[in-house]
C-alpha positions as CSV (number, residue, x, y, z in Angstrom):
1,M,-3.1,-52.4,-40.9
2,K,-3.4,-52.0,-44.7
3,L,-1.3,-49.1,-46.0
4,D,-4.4,-47.4,-47.6
5,D,-6.2,-47.6,-44.2
6,L,-3.2,-45.8,-42.7
7,Y,-3.2,-43.1,-45.3
8,S,-7.0,-42.6,-44.7
9,E,-6.4,-42.3,-41.0
10,L,-3.7,-39.7,-41.5
11,T,-5.5,-37.6,-44.1
12,L,-6.2,-33.9,-43.3
13,N,-8.5,-31.5,-45.2
14,T,-6.2,-28.6,-46.0
15,G,-8.0,-26.9,-48.9
16,A,-5.0,-27.6,-51.2
17,K,-5.3,-27.5,-55.0
18,L,-3.6,-30.4,-56.8
19,V,-3.2,-30.9,-60.6
20,L,-2.1,-34.0,-62.5
21,L,-1.1,-33.1,-66.0
22,V,-0.7,-36.3,-68.2
23,M,1.1,-36.2,-71.5
24,D,-0.1,-39.6,-72.7
25,G,2.7,-41.9,-73.7
26,L,5.3,-39.2,-72.8
27,G,8.2,-41.5,-72.0
28,D,10.6,-42.5,-74.8
29,I,14.0,-44.0,-75.4
30,A,17.1,-42.4,-76.9
31,T,18.2,-44.2,-80.1
32,P,21.2,-43.6,-82.4
33,E,18.8,-42.7,-85.3
34,Q,17.8,-39.6,-83.4
35,G,21.2,-38.7,-82.0
36,F,20.5,-40.5,-78.7
37,R,17.8,-37.9,-77.8
38,T,14.2,-38.5,-76.9
39,P,11.4,-36.2,-78.2
40,L,11.2,-34.6,-74.7
41,E,14.9,-33.9,-74.9
42,A,14.7,-32.6,-78.4
43,A,11.8,-30.3,-77.8
44,S,12.1,-26.6,-77.0
45,T,10.3,-26.3,-73.7
46,P,11.0,-22.8,-72.2
47,N,8.0,-22.8,-69.9
48,L,8.8,-26.3,-68.5
49,D,12.4,-25.2,-68.1
50,R,11.3,-22.2,-66.0
51,L,9.2,-24.4,-63.8
52,V,12.1,-26.7,-63.2
53,A,14.3,-23.7,-62.4
54,E,11.8,-22.7,-59.7
55,G,12.5,-26.0,-58.0
56,C,11.0,-29.4,-58.4
57,A,11.6,-33.1,-57.8
58,Q,12.0,-35.5,-60.7
59,G,12.1,-39.2,-61.1
60,R,10.9,-42.2,-63.1
61,M,7.8,-44.2,-62.6
62,I,7.0,-47.9,-63.2
63,P,3.3,-48.0,-64.3
64,V,2.6,-51.6,-63.1
65,A,5.7,-53.7,-62.5
66,P,9.2,-54.0,-64.0
67,G,9.0,-55.3,-67.6
68,I,5.2,-55.1,-67.8
69,T,3.7,-53.0,-70.7
70,P,0.5,-51.4,-69.5
71,G,-2.6,-50.4,-71.3
72,S,-4.1,-47.0,-70.8
73,G,-6.4,-48.2,-68.1
74,P,-3.8,-49.6,-65.7
75,G,-1.5,-46.7,-66.6
76,H,-4.1,-44.1,-65.4
77,L,-5.4,-46.1,-62.5
78,G,-1.9,-46.2,-61.1
79,L,-1.6,-42.4,-61.5
80,F,-4.9,-42.0,-59.6
81,G,-3.4,-44.0,-56.8
82,Y,-5.2,-47.3,-57.4
83,D,-3.0,-50.4,-57.6
84,P,-3.6,-51.6,-61.2
85,L,-3.0,-55.2,-60.1
86,E,-5.7,-55.0,-57.5
87,F,-8.2,-52.9,-59.6
88,Q,-8.4,-54.5,-63.1
89,V,-10.8,-52.7,-65.4
90,G,-11.7,-53.8,-68.9
91,R,-11.1,-51.1,-71.6
92,G,-14.6,-51.5,-72.9
93,V,-16.1,-50.4,-69.6
94,I,-13.9,-47.3,-69.6
95,E,-14.7,-46.4,-73.1
96,A,-18.4,-46.9,-72.6
97,L,-18.5,-44.6,-69.5
98,G,-16.5,-42.0,-71.4
99,L,-19.0,-42.0,-74.2
100,G,-21.8,-41.4,-71.8
101,V,-23.4,-44.9,-71.8
102,E,-25.2,-45.4,-68.5
103,L,-24.1,-48.9,-67.6
104,K,-26.3,-51.3,-65.7
105,A,-25.4,-54.2,-63.5
106,G,-24.5,-57.2,-65.7
107,D,-23.6,-55.1,-68.8
108,V,-20.5,-56.4,-70.6
109,C,-18.6,-53.8,-72.7
110,A,-16.1,-54.1,-75.5
111,R,-13.8,-51.4,-76.9
112,A,-13.6,-51.7,-80.7
113,N,-11.6,-50.4,-83.6
114,F,-12.6,-50.3,-87.2
115,A,-9.9,-52.1,-89.1
116,T,-8.9,-53.1,-92.7
117,L,-9.1,-56.7,-93.7
118,D,-7.8,-58.3,-96.9
119,A,-9.8,-60.9,-98.9
120,K,-8.6,-63.7,-96.6
121,G,-9.6,-61.9,-93.5
122,I,-6.1,-60.9,-92.5
123,V,-5.7,-57.6,-90.6
124,T,-3.7,-55.2,-92.8
125,D,-4.4,-52.0,-90.8
126,R,-5.6,-52.2,-87.1
127,R,-6.9,-48.6,-87.3
128,A,-8.4,-48.4,-90.8
129,G,-6.1,-45.5,-91.6
130,R,-7.5,-43.6,-88.6
131,I,-10.8,-42.9,-90.4
132,P,-12.4,-39.6,-89.5
133,T,-14.9,-39.5,-86.7
134,E,-17.8,-38.7,-89.2
135,T,-17.1,-42.0,-91.0
136,C,-17.0,-43.9,-87.7
137,E,-20.4,-42.4,-86.7
138,R,-21.9,-43.4,-90.1
139,L,-20.7,-47.0,-89.8
140,C,-21.9,-47.3,-86.2
141,T,-25.3,-45.9,-87.2
142,M,-25.4,-48.5,-90.0
143,L,-24.5,-51.4,-87.6
144,S,-27.0,-50.2,-84.9
145,A,-29.9,-50.1,-87.4
146,K,-29.3,-53.7,-88.3
147,I,-28.1,-55.3,-85.1
148,K,-30.4,-54.4,-82.1
149,K,-30.5,-57.7,-80.4
150,I,-28.9,-61.1,-80.5
151,G,-31.2,-63.6,-79.0
152,D,-32.3,-62.2,-75.6
153,T,-29.4,-59.8,-75.4
154,Q,-29.6,-56.1,-76.3
155,V,-26.7,-54.7,-78.4
156,I,-25.8,-51.0,-77.9
157,I,-23.2,-49.5,-80.3
158,R,-21.8,-46.0,-79.7
159,A,-19.2,-44.2,-81.9
160,G,-16.1,-42.7,-80.4
161,K,-13.3,-40.6,-82.0
162,E,-11.8,-41.6,-85.3
163,H,-11.7,-45.4,-85.7
164,R,-12.9,-46.2,-82.1
165,F,-16.3,-47.3,-81.0
166,V,-17.8,-49.3,-78.1
167,V,-20.3,-52.2,-78.0
168,V,-22.3,-52.9,-74.9
169,F,-24.2,-56.2,-74.4
170,R,-27.1,-56.0,-72.0
171,G,-28.9,-59.2,-71.0
172,K,-29.1,-62.0,-68.4
173,G,-26.3,-64.3,-67.5
174,L,-23.4,-62.3,-69.0
175,E,-19.9,-61.8,-67.6
176,G,-16.4,-60.9,-68.5
177,P,-13.5,-60.8,-68.9
178,L,-12.8,-62.5,-72.3
179,T,-9.7,-62.7,-74.4
180,D,-9.4,-60.1,-77.2
181,A,-10.7,-60.4,-80.7
182,D,-7.6,-58.5,-81.7
183,P,-4.2,-59.9,-82.9
184,N,-2.5,-56.7,-81.7
185,R,-0.5,-56.4,-84.9
186,E,-1.1,-56.6,-88.6
187,G,-0.6,-59.7,-90.7
188,L,-2.8,-62.0,-88.6
189,P,-6.5,-62.9,-88.7
190,I,-9.0,-61.8,-86.0
191,P,-8.8,-64.3,-83.2
192,S,-11.9,-65.8,-81.6
193,V,-12.6,-64.7,-78.1
194,K,-12.4,-67.2,-75.2
195,P,-13.4,-67.0,-71.5
196,R,-10.7,-66.0,-69.1
197,D,-12.2,-68.6,-66.8
198,P,-13.0,-71.7,-68.7
199,R,-15.4,-72.9,-65.9
200,S,-17.6,-69.8,-66.2
201,A,-20.9,-70.5,-68.0
202,K,-21.6,-66.7,-68.1
203,Q,-18.3,-66.1,-69.9
204,K,-18.9,-68.9,-72.3
205,K,-22.3,-67.4,-73.2
206,M,-20.6,-64.0,-73.7
207,A,-18.0,-65.6,-76.0
208,R,-20.8,-67.1,-78.1
209,L,-22.5,-63.6,-78.3
210,I,-19.2,-62.0,-79.6
211,A,-18.9,-64.7,-82.3
212,D,-22.5,-64.2,-83.3
213,F,-22.0,-60.4,-83.4
214,Y,-19.0,-60.8,-85.8
215,K,-21.2,-63.1,-88.1
216,L,-23.8,-60.4,-88.3
217,A,-21.6,-57.3,-88.5
218,L,-18.8,-58.3,-90.9
219,P,-21.1,-58.8,-93.9
220,I,-22.6,-55.3,-93.3
221,L,-19.1,-53.8,-93.5
222,A,-17.8,-56.0,-96.3
223,K,-18.0,-53.3,-99.1
224,E,-16.7,-50.4,-96.9
225,K,-13.2,-49.0,-97.6
226,P,-11.0,-48.9,-95.7
227,A,-13.1,-49.9,-92.6
228,N,-14.4,-53.3,-93.7
229,G,-13.7,-55.0,-90.4
230,F,-13.3,-54.4,-86.7
231,L,-11.4,-55.6,-83.7
232,M,-12.6,-55.9,-80.1
233,R,-10.7,-55.9,-76.8
234,G,-11.1,-55.1,-73.1
235,I,-14.3,-57.2,-73.0
236,A,-15.4,-57.1,-69.4
237,H,-18.0,-55.9,-66.9
238,Q,-17.7,-53.0,-64.5
239,P,-15.9,-53.8,-61.2
240,R,-16.3,-52.1,-57.8
241,I,-13.8,-49.3,-57.2
242,P,-13.5,-47.0,-54.2
243,V,-14.6,-43.4,-54.9
244,F,-11.8,-40.9,-55.4
245,Q,-13.3,-38.3,-53.1
246,D,-13.8,-40.7,-50.3
247,R,-10.3,-42.1,-50.7
248,Y,-8.4,-38.8,-50.8
249,K,-10.8,-36.2,-49.3
250,L,-10.4,-34.2,-52.5
251,K,-13.2,-33.1,-54.9
252,P,-11.9,-34.2,-58.3
253,A,-12.5,-33.0,-61.9
254,C,-11.4,-34.3,-65.3
255,L,-10.5,-32.3,-68.3
256,A,-10.0,-34.7,-71.2
257,V,-10.9,-34.8,-74.8
258,Y,-11.0,-38.5,-75.6
259,P,-13.8,-40.6,-74.3
260,M,-11.6,-43.3,-72.8
261,Y,-9.9,-41.0,-70.4
262,K,-13.2,-39.4,-69.4
263,G,-14.4,-42.9,-68.7
264,L,-11.4,-43.7,-66.5
265,A,-12.0,-40.5,-64.5
266,Q,-15.7,-41.3,-64.2
267,L,-15.0,-44.8,-63.1
268,V,-13.3,-43.5,-59.9
269,G,-15.9,-40.7,-59.4
270,M,-14.4,-37.7,-61.0
271,Q,-16.6,-35.0,-62.5
272,K,-16.2,-34.8,-66.3
273,I,-15.9,-31.3,-67.6
274,E,-17.1,-31.2,-71.2
275,G,-16.3,-28.8,-73.9
276,P,-12.6,-28.0,-74.2
277,Q,-10.9,-29.5,-77.3
278,T,-7.4,-28.1,-77.2
279,I,-4.9,-28.1,-74.4
280,R,-5.1,-24.3,-74.2
281,E,-8.9,-24.5,-73.9
282,Q,-8.4,-27.2,-71.2
283,F,-6.1,-24.9,-69.2
284,E,-8.5,-22.0,-69.7
285,R,-11.3,-24.1,-68.3
286,Y,-9.1,-25.1,-65.4
287,L,-8.8,-21.4,-64.5
288,A,-12.6,-21.0,-64.7
289,E,-13.3,-24.1,-62.5
290,Y,-10.4,-23.5,-60.1
291,E,-12.6,-22.7,-57.1
292,N,-15.0,-25.5,-57.7
293,Y,-12.6,-28.5,-57.3
294,D,-9.6,-29.5,-55.3
295,Y,-8.0,-31.9,-57.8
296,F,-7.8,-31.6,-61.6
297,F,-6.8,-34.4,-64.0
298,I,-5.8,-32.8,-67.3
299,H,-5.1,-35.2,-70.2
300,F,-3.2,-34.6,-73.4
301,K,-3.5,-37.4,-75.9
302,Y,-1.4,-36.5,-78.9
303,T,2.1,-37.4,-77.6
304,D,0.9,-41.0,-77.5
305,K,-0.6,-40.9,-81.0
306,A,2.7,-39.7,-82.4
307,G,4.6,-42.4,-80.6
308,E,2.3,-45.1,-81.9
309,D,2.9,-43.8,-85.4
310,G,6.7,-43.8,-84.8
311,N,6.7,-40.1,-85.6
312,F,9.6,-38.5,-83.6
313,E,9.1,-35.0,-85.0
314,A,5.3,-35.0,-84.4
315,K,5.9,-36.1,-80.8
316,R,8.4,-33.4,-80.3
317,K,6.0,-30.8,-81.8
318,Y,3.1,-31.9,-79.5
319,I,5.3,-31.5,-76.5
320,E,6.2,-28.0,-77.6
321,E,2.4,-27.3,-78.2
322,L,1.7,-28.2,-74.6
323,D,4.6,-26.2,-73.3
324,A,3.4,-23.1,-75.2
325,A,0.0,-23.3,-73.5
326,L,1.4,-24.0,-70.0
327,P,1.6,-20.3,-68.9
328,V,-2.3,-20.3,-69.0
329,L,-2.4,-23.0,-66.4
330,L,0.3,-21.4,-64.3
331,Q,-1.8,-18.2,-64.0
332,R,-3.3,-20.0,-61.0
333,K,-0.5,-22.3,-60.0
334,P,-1.8,-25.2,-57.9
335,D,-0.3,-26.1,-54.6
336,V,1.0,-29.3,-56.1
337,L,1.6,-29.9,-59.8
338,A,2.6,-33.3,-61.2
339,I,3.5,-33.6,-64.9
340,T,4.1,-37.1,-66.3
341,G,2.8,-39.8,-68.7
342,D,0.6,-42.8,-68.1
343,H,3.3,-45.0,-69.7
344,S,6.0,-44.7,-72.3
345,T,5.2,-44.9,-76.0
346,P,8.7,-44.9,-77.7
347,C,8.7,-44.0,-81.3
348,A,11.1,-46.9,-82.0
349,V,8.5,-49.3,-80.5
350,K,5.4,-47.7,-82.1
351,G,3.4,-48.7,-79.1
352,H,3.2,-48.8,-75.4
353,S,6.3,-50.1,-73.6
354,W,7.6,-51.1,-70.2
355,H,10.1,-48.3,-69.9
356,P,9.6,-46.1,-66.8
357,Q,8.0,-42.7,-67.7
358,P,9.5,-39.4,-66.4
359,V,7.7,-37.5,-63.7
360,L,8.0,-33.9,-62.4
361,L,6.6,-32.9,-59.0
362,H,6.4,-29.2,-58.2
363,S,5.3,-27.7,-54.9
364,R,6.6,-25.3,-52.2
365,L,7.9,-28.3,-50.4
366,S,9.2,-30.4,-53.3
367,G,12.7,-29.0,-53.0
368,S,14.9,-28.7,-56.0
369,D,16.9,-31.4,-57.8
370,K,18.9,-28.5,-59.4
371,L,18.2,-29.8,-62.9
372,E,18.0,-27.5,-65.9
373,R,15.2,-29.3,-67.8
374,F,12.5,-32.0,-67.5
375,T,13.8,-34.9,-69.5
376,E,14.3,-38.7,-69.2
377,T,18.0,-38.2,-68.6
378,G,17.5,-35.6,-65.9
379,A,14.7,-37.6,-64.3
380,N,17.2,-40.5,-63.9
381,S,19.1,-38.5,-61.3
382,G,16.1,-36.9,-59.6
383,S,15.4,-37.2,-55.9
384,L,12.1,-39.2,-56.5
385,G,14.2,-42.1,-57.8
386,V,12.3,-44.9,-59.5
387,I,8.9,-45.4,-57.9
388,E,5.7,-47.2,-58.7
389,A,3.1,-45.0,-60.3
390,K,0.5,-45.9,-57.6
391,H,2.6,-43.9,-55.1
392,L,2.4,-40.6,-57.0
393,M,-1.0,-39.6,-55.6
394,R,0.2,-40.1,-52.0
395,L,3.3,-38.0,-52.7
396,M,1.1,-35.3,-54.1
397,Q,-0.9,-35.3,-50.9
398,A,2.2,-35.2,-48.8
399,N,3.5,-32.2,-50.7
400,A,0.1,-30.6,-50.0
401,K,0.6,-31.2,-46.3
402,M,-2.5,-33.5,-46.3
403,F,-1.0,-36.1,-43.9
404,D,-0.8,-35.9,-40.1
405,K,2.3,-37.3,-38.4
406,F,2.4,-41.1,-38.0
407,G,3.2,-42.2,-34.5
408,A,4.7,-40.4,-31.5
């Protein structure tokens, strides 16, 4: 028997309320430059401290496998209980869904960043200085007006937040995944995309379309500053994934600001709740929607952004901002509350990393690790130990008494 089948067989409907609160990129590493403290350890978090004092279990989570650095897609799918090695989803699909694009069978999606190129086509800034969303919208409108089709393939361009946008290719005989048109660091040219499966005629056609799109789009952007180029990655089509509510017997909702995370939630069948823009507003909306859903995924982006910028103080301040708003959520404390990150984004790395992220699990049955705070150092000694992220969802269910006994 497969483990997922066993969980399904044991699952009970108990009416429990579960909340997954994700501080994106929360995990960090202690370096001598910061007195061997992480931003989580340096932050003043009185409300998290009180939650810990009430009793909770802590540990560390491996998002995919030891040593593997995850993207946001695999990181979140693991938190939702889907093995990221089994369910591989292109970032473009996630972004497109999050931006409200109604995908059709055969659509291939690419997540894109406006970027800055020098006169030789070398990438000098992968995010074009994080241009404002208004600039991104103007540039996408300009591209959309001039590139509607390439051959028999329709091209759909949709602006996201800041430097991010998505491109959807809709036509016959298309398929992903492809390699990225992104060097993943500055100082290199934009690489040409290639089929992941060299034998696939559909992937070869898709690679040619991406090359043609670049030939048409780059001249349109050539005089723009600083966004005179763009990068594309996560080029893939939508896979089949089991629906969250069927899998866990929980009615789920998503409270996220950024399109990608809304897309990830929508991919597994969560209801997107639109409107809130700050973490306090997200918590207030949780209170308003409390009776309508059984499971809430609440996403906070800014810890990850600060980590990618290598800004220790900003990451610390964002942690404190969430902590200050936490009492709003705790006005209606769920039966099970998990607080963690989808991965680590250490300031010293300025990007995602393989380091296990800390996790806090609070419920009436979680017990107490008798720790004073929620930190990486404390989590190292917590009773959860070091687990794979894909097991968190099942632990949340167990703490909600959602499983019948196995065997006699």
